[in-house]
Structure formats: C-alpha cells, structure tokens
C-alpha positions as CSV (number, residue, x, y, z in Angstrom):
1,M,-69.5,-11.7,-20.0
2,T,-66.6,-12.9,-22.1
3,D,-63.9,-15.7,-21.1
4,R,-61.3,-14.5,-22.2
5,S,-59.3,-17.7,-21.4
6,K,-60.5,-19.3,-24.6
7,N,-58.8,-16.6,-26.4
8,R,-55.3,-17.7,-25.1
9,M,-52.7,-18.9,-26.9
10,P,-51.1,-22.0,-24.7
11,V,-47.1,-21.5,-23.5
12,S,-45.6,-24.4,-24.4
13,R,-41.9,-25.4,-22.1
14,R,-40.3,-24.8,-25.3
15,G,-41.8,-21.3,-25.9
16,L,-40.9,-20.2,-21.9
17,L,-37.3,-21.5,-22.4
18,A,-37.1,-19.2,-25.6
19,V,-38.0,-16.7,-23.4
20,A,-36.0,-17.0,-20.5
21,T,-32.8,-17.6,-23.2
22,G,-33.6,-14.3,-24.4
23,A,-34.1,-12.4,-21.3
24,A,-30.7,-13.6,-20.0
25,L,-28.9,-12.6,-23.2
26,T,-30.2,-9.5,-23.0
27,L,-29.3,-9.0,-19.5
28,A,-25.7,-10.4,-20.4
29,S,-25.2,-8.0,-23.3
30,G,-26.5,-5.4,-21.1
31,L,-23.6,-5.8,-18.9
32,A,-20.9,-6.4,-21.1
33,L,-21.8,-3.4,-23.0
34,A,-21.6,-1.6,-19.3
35,Q,-18.5,-3.1,-18.7
36,S,-17.2,-2.3,-22.0
37,A,-18.2,1.6,-21.7
38,W,-16.4,1.6,-18.3
39,P,-15.4,4.3,-17.3
40,N,-18.2,7.0,-18.1
41,R,-17.5,8.7,-15.0
42,P,-14.6,9.6,-12.8
43,V,-12.9,6.6,-10.4
44,K,-11.7,7.1,-7.1
45,I,-8.3,5.7,-5.9
46,V,-8.8,5.8,-2.3
47,V,-5.2,6.2,0.0
48,P,-5.6,4.9,2.9
49,F,-2.8,7.5,4.4
50,P,-3.2,11.3,4.9
51,P,-1.2,13.5,1.7
52,G,2.4,13.7,2.2
53,G,3.8,9.9,2.5
54,T,5.0,7.2,-0.2
55,T,1.2,5.9,-0.9
56,D,-0.2,9.1,-1.4
57,I,2.9,10.1,-3.6
58,L,2.3,7.1,-6.2
59,A,-1.1,7.7,-6.3
60,R,-0.9,10.6,-7.5
61,A,1.9,10.1,-10.0
62,I,-0.4,7.3,-11.6
63,A,-3.7,9.0,-11.4
64,P,-3.2,11.7,-14.2
65,E,-1.5,9.0,-16.6
66,L,-5.2,6.9,-16.1
67,S,-6.8,9.8,-16.5
68,R,-5.3,10.9,-19.6
69,V,-5.4,7.5,-21.2
70,F,-9.3,6.4,-19.8
71,G,-10.6,9.9,-20.8
72,Q,-12.2,10.0,-17.0
73,Q,-10.7,11.4,-14.1
74,F,-8.9,9.8,-12.0
75,I,-9.4,11.1,-8.3
76,V,-6.9,10.5,-5.0
77,D,-9.4,10.4,-2.2
78,N,-7.4,10.2,1.5
79,R,-8.7,8.1,4.0
80,G,-6.5,7.5,7.0
81,G,-6.7,5.8,9.8
82,A,-5.8,2.3,11.8
83,G,-2.6,1.4,10.2
84,G,-4.6,2.0,6.7
85,N,-7.3,0.0,7.6
86,V,-10.0,2.4,7.5
87,G,-9.7,3.1,3.7
88,A,-9.2,-0.3,3.0
89,E,-12.2,-1.5,4.9
90,L,-14.2,1.6,2.6
91,V,-12.9,0.0,-0.7
92,A,-13.9,-3.6,0.4
93,K,-17.8,-2.9,1.1
94,S,-17.7,-0.3,-2.6
95,P,-19.9,-2.0,-5.1
96,P,-17.3,-3.9,-7.6
97,D,-17.9,-1.4,-10.4
98,G,-14.4,-0.4,-11.2
99,Y,-15.3,3.0,-9.9
100,T,-13.4,2.4,-6.8
101,L,-9.6,1.3,-6.4
102,L,-7.3,1.3,-3.3
103,M,-3.4,2.0,-3.2
104,G,-2.8,-0.8,-0.8
105,T,0.7,-1.0,0.5
106,V,2.6,-4.2,2.5
107,G,0.7,-2.8,5.7
108,T,-3.1,-3.1,4.5
109,H,-2.4,-6.3,2.7
110,G,0.6,-8.2,3.9
111,I,1.0,-7.8,7.7
112,N,-2.6,-5.8,9.0
113,K,-3.7,-10.1,8.7
114,S,-1.4,-11.0,11.4
115,L,-0.9,-7.8,13.6
116,Y,-5.0,-7.1,14.3
117,A,-6.8,-9.2,16.3
118,K,-10.1,-8.1,14.5
119,L,-9.6,-7.0,10.4
120,P,-12.6,-5.1,9.2
121,Y,-11.8,-7.1,5.7
122,D,-9.8,-9.9,4.5
123,P,-7.2,-8.9,2.3
124,Q,-7.5,-11.7,0.3
125,K,-10.9,-12.8,0.2
126,D,-12.4,-8.9,-0.1
127,F,-10.3,-7.7,-2.9
128,V,-9.2,-8.3,-6.5
129,P,-5.6,-7.5,-7.0
130,I,-4.8,-5.5,-9.9
131,T,-1.3,-4.5,-10.0
132,L,1.9,-4.3,-8.0
133,V,2.7,-0.3,-8.3
134,A,6.0,-0.3,-7.0
135,G,8.2,-1.5,-4.2
136,V,10.3,0.5,-1.8
137,P,13.3,0.4,0.8
138,N,12.5,2.0,4.7
139,V,15.1,3.9,5.7
140,M,15.9,4.5,9.3
141,V,16.5,8.4,10.0
142,M,17.2,10.1,13.0
143,N,16.7,14.0,13.0
144,A,20.0,15.7,12.5
145,A,20.0,18.3,15.0
146,K,19.4,15.4,17.8
147,A,21.9,13.1,16.4
148,R,24.5,16.1,16.2
149,E,23.6,16.7,19.9
150,L,23.9,13.1,20.9
151,N,26.8,12.6,18.8
152,I,25.2,9.6,16.9
153,N,26.4,9.3,13.5
154,T,26.1,5.4,12.6
155,V,23.7,2.6,13.5
156,P,26.3,0.9,16.0
157,E,26.5,4.6,18.0
158,F,22.6,4.7,17.8
159,I,22.2,1.5,19.3
160,K,24.7,1.7,21.9
161,Y,22.9,5.3,23.0
162,A,19.6,3.5,23.2
163,K,20.7,0.7,25.2
164,A,22.4,3.2,27.9
165,H,19.1,5.2,27.6
166,P,16.0,2.6,27.7
167,G,12.9,4.6,26.3
168,Q,14.2,7.5,26.3
169,L,14.4,7.8,22.3
170,S,11.1,7.9,20.6
171,M,10.1,6.1,17.5
172,A,7.4,7.7,15.1
173,S,5.6,5.4,12.3
174,S,2.5,6.1,9.9
175,G,0.4,3.6,12.2
176,N,0.3,0.5,13.9
177,G,1.0,-2.4,11.7
178,T,2.6,-0.6,8.7
179,S,6.0,-1.4,7.4
180,I,7.2,1.4,8.9
181,H,6.2,0.4,12.4
182,L,7.2,-3.1,12.1
183,A,10.3,-2.2,10.7
184,G,11.4,-0.6,14.0
185,E,10.1,-3.0,16.2
186,L,11.8,-5.8,14.3
187,F,15.1,-3.4,14.5
188,K,14.5,-3.2,18.9
189,S,13.6,-7.1,18.7
190,R,16.9,-8.0,17.2
191,T,18.9,-5.0,18.7
192,G,17.6,-5.6,22.3
193,I,16.9,-1.8,22.6
194,F,13.7,-0.5,23.7
195,M,12.4,3.0,22.1
196,T,8.7,4.6,22.8
197,H,6.2,4.0,19.4
198,I,4.6,6.8,18.5
199,P,2.1,5.6,16.1
200,Y,0.6,9.0,13.4
201,R,-2.1,8.8,11.0
202,G,0.4,8.6,7.8
203,S,3.9,8.9,7.2
204,G,3.4,13.1,6.4
205,P,2.4,14.0,10.1
206,A,5.5,11.9,11.3
207,M,7.6,13.1,9.4
208,L,6.7,16.8,10.5
209,D,6.9,15.8,14.1
210,L,10.4,14.3,13.2
211,V,11.7,17.3,11.3
212,S,10.3,19.5,14.5
213,G,12.3,17.4,16.6
214,N,9.0,16.1,18.7
215,V,10.3,12.5,18.0
216,E,13.9,11.2,17.3
217,V,13.8,8.3,14.9
218,M,11.5,6.8,11.9
219,F,12.1,4.0,9.4
220,D,10.2,5.9,6.9
221,N,9.6,4.7,3.0
222,L,12.4,6.2,1.4
223,P,10.5,8.4,-1.5
224,S,9.0,10.6,1.5
225,A,11.8,10.3,3.5
226,M,14.4,11.6,0.7
227,P,13.6,15.2,0.0
228,Q,14.2,16.0,4.3
229,I,17.9,13.6,4.0
230,K,18.7,15.5,1.1
231,A,17.9,19.0,2.9
232,G,19.8,17.6,5.7
233,K,17.0,17.9,8.6
234,L,17.4,14.1,8.7
235,K,20.3,11.8,9.3
236,A,20.1,9.0,7.3
237,F,22.3,5.5,9.0
238,A,20.8,3.0,6.6
239,V,18.2,0.9,4.2
240,T,15.8,-1.8,5.7
241,S,16.3,-3.8,2.4
242,A,18.4,-6.7,1.6
243,Q,20.0,-4.7,-0.9
244,R,21.3,-1.2,-0.9
245,S,19.0,1.3,-2.5
246,S,20.5,3.1,-6.5
247,A,19.2,6.2,-4.9
248,M,21.4,6.2,-2.5
249,P,24.3,3.9,-3.0
250,D,26.5,5.2,-0.2
251,L,24.4,4.1,2.8
252,P,24.6,0.8,3.7
253,T,21.9,-1.4,4.6
254,I,21.0,-2.4,8.0
255,E,22.6,-6.0,7.8
256,E,25.8,-4.2,6.6
257,A,25.8,-1.5,9.2
258,A,24.6,-3.4,12.5
259,G,25.5,-6.9,11.8
260,L,22.1,-8.3,11.9
261,K,22.0,-10.9,9.3
262,G,18.8,-11.5,7.1
263,F,17.4,-8.2,8.3
264,E,14.5,-7.6,5.6
265,A,11.7,-4.8,6.1
266,S,10.8,-3.4,2.7
267,S,7.2,-1.8,1.6
268,W,5.2,-2.1,-1.6
269,F,2.1,-0.3,-2.7
270,G,-0.4,-1.7,-5.1
271,L,-3.6,-1.2,-6.5
272,L,-6.5,-3.2,-6.2
273,A,-10.5,-3.4,-6.1
274,P,-13.8,-4.7,-4.6
275,A,-14.0,-8.4,-4.8
276,G,-16.3,-9.5,-8.0
277,T,-15.3,-6.1,-10.1
278,P,-15.3,-7.6,-13.6
279,P,-11.9,-9.1,-14.6
280,D,-11.9,-7.4,-17.6
281,I,-11.4,-4.1,-16.2
282,A,-8.9,-5.3,-13.8
283,S,-7.0,-6.1,-16.9
284,R,-7.1,-2.8,-18.7
285,I,-6.4,-1.1,-15.3
286,Q,-3.3,-3.2,-15.1
287,Q,-2.1,-3.2,-18.7
288,E,-2.4,1.4,-18.3
289,T,-0.7,1.3,-15.1
290,A,2.0,-1.0,-16.2
291,K,2.7,1.4,-19.4
292,A,2.5,4.3,-17.5
293,M,5.2,2.9,-14.7
294,A,7.6,2.2,-17.6
295,T,7.6,5.6,-19.4
296,P,10.7,7.2,-18.7
297,A,9.6,10.5,-17.1
298,I,7.9,8.5,-14.0
299,K,10.4,5.7,-13.8
300,E,13.2,7.8,-13.6
301,K,11.2,10.1,-11.3
302,L,10.4,7.1,-9.1
303,L,14.0,5.2,-9.7
304,A,15.7,8.9,-8.2
305,Q,13.3,8.4,-5.0
306,G,14.1,5.1,-4.4
307,A,11.2,3.1,-5.6
308,I,11.3,0.2,-7.8
309,P,8.8,0.1,-10.3
310,G,6.1,-2.6,-10.8
311,G,3.6,-3.6,-13.2
312,M,2.3,-7.4,-12.2
313,V,-0.6,-9.1,-14.0
314,P,-3.2,-9.9,-11.4
315,A,-3.0,-13.5,-11.3
316,E,0.8,-12.5,-10.2
317,F,-0.1,-10.1,-7.8
318,A,-2.2,-12.3,-6.0
319,K,0.4,-14.8,-5.4
320,F,2.7,-12.2,-4.3
321,I,0.1,-11.0,-1.5
322,D,-0.3,-14.3,-0.7
323,A,3.7,-14.8,0.1
324,E,3.6,-11.6,1.7
325,I,0.8,-12.6,4.4
326,A,3.1,-15.9,5.2
327,K,6.3,-13.8,5.2
328,W,4.9,-10.9,7.9
329,A,3.2,-13.3,9.8
330,G,6.4,-14.8,10.8
331,V,7.9,-11.0,11.5
332,V,4.6,-9.9,13.6
333,K,5.5,-12.8,15.8
334,A,9.5,-12.6,16.2
335,S,8.9,-8.7,16.7
336,G,6.0,-9.2,19.5
337,A,4.0,-6.5,17.7
338,K,-0.2,-7.0,18.6
339,V,-3.0,-4.4,18.1
340,D,-6.0,-5.2,19.5
C-alpha cells in the first residue's frame, strides 16, 4: 500500500493564514453584496395597532413611496395588542436583515418601559432607530350627541360635570400605555376627576365605539380624530400639545382651556428595525423616508391632519428616544398608571 502522506506538501502557518484571510474576505464581500442588493424581496412594515389609527395612516402614507423608490413592495402588516407590545416584540425578534420594520410610537418606545412591569422587549437595546416619521398632538374629544345632551361645551364644563358625577363618564384609549391612555390619565390626575378607562386594541376600534356613543371621551391622535370632528360626530375641546395645532388653530391647548400649567402629552411615530440591522440599510431607509415626507403631496396632507413631518437621521432618533423614555417615566409616575 502506498503511503500517500509522503506525497503531501507541508502547510505552513503563512499558508493557513492566507487561506483564512481569503475565506474571510470572500464572506465579507458576500455580505456586502447581499446588503447592496437590498431589497430583493418585499419589506414588511409592522404596525402594532389595528387599521384606522394614526400609526396605520402614517405607515400607509409612506409605504407606496418606499415601494416606488426601492422597486420592491413595502407591505403594511397590522399586529395589534397589548398597547403595541405584540407588534414591537415580533419585530424585535425578527432577523436583522432589513426586511421587517416597525412603525414604532411614543407608546412602544417612550412610555411602555415605565408603564409595564414586564416588557417583552427592550426599546433601546433590541432596535435600530431609523427615523422619526411624524409628531402629532392628541385632542380631547367627546361624543357630540352626549356633549349636547349634558350641555358640555368647554373643558371647564367637562371637569365640572365629571367631578359631580365620578365614574359616570368612560374614557376610551387605543390600549394600555399608549399616549392616548396616558394623556387621559394625566388629565385625570391634574384635574382630580375620575373616569373609567376602557382600553381597546387600537385607535380605530376605540373611535368606532366613541362615535357610536358606547364611550364618552377620548384623547385621540388628531389625524385619526379629524374626520369625525369635521363630520360633527365628535366635539373637540382642546389639544394636548404645548402649542395649538396649525390644522385647528381655533382649538385651545389643555393648558389654555383649563389653566393646567405645563400640560403636554403629544404623540410621535417612527421607523425602527431589529438590533443588528446593517447601518447602510437603516441609512438608506431614513434618507428615502425623509424625502417622501418632504414631498408637497405628503407634507400638505399630513399638515392638514395635524401631523408634523419628521426625518431625523438614526443617531438623532436614538437620542430622541432616550429623552422620551426619561420624560414619560415622570409622566407615568405622576399619573399613577401601571400595567402588570
């Protein structure tokens, strides 16, 4: 039998190093090629609430623009539940390849960390911030027929009635921990009134019950409430932002209407991806989203609804989220709200 080992060439350390280096370069170039080819299949934008709310409205406003620019479909996928936590957790645990994005909110990435005893994701560690899409004020609205029946036309009249009838008014929200919920809780704590909180799986279902008269009041995002206000089905009392909204300039702020100094509980919405998503993909999405939000058609549409277009770069958006978590921790503490 021939001893084949005698015919083998010895392999030096230098040779092994060259082979390893070549393999690493091949792998790196392969990854770079995969990233540069992104997207080569449809991209999913998870909306952590049902259709009809502002989160859904904004996602569906930018999805067609991103589809056009990148040449692949950007599909809105509604995954409501647990104040946005169901959809946020789904994205946090998705592959970091740029094909699953989240339309995050002030709830999922500002409020919930302080509100929930156990959060199934970390809003800072489990995501790559991409860009702030828009900021919107909330608006205090009441079922118009109920407001006429009770002769409530202003915020002070609402407070007076609520104090005289504790627990008789119900407050709808898009879910525990959302800005819609916290705006109402802050209002309750600052005015000393009691309303029964009725959480829904999103702004859309809550709005349906509010318009139907099954609940009386809501601190909804202005864009999703605007159509019902204009239709006369809702009575708008005030916005929860620090300044009046250009979309409804005659509507006072809560601070102006009720003398609640420093009252502010606005909402915001932004795109995020799972932690580990390549920075160049996040940067490309940010750049094209900012361009889309700046186009006259989308910008005018959003401003007319009370939304202020964003466009922050990823690093700015990350700092913004850090600041929002700190800010809302104080609001949650002051309101006494907590979800197990």
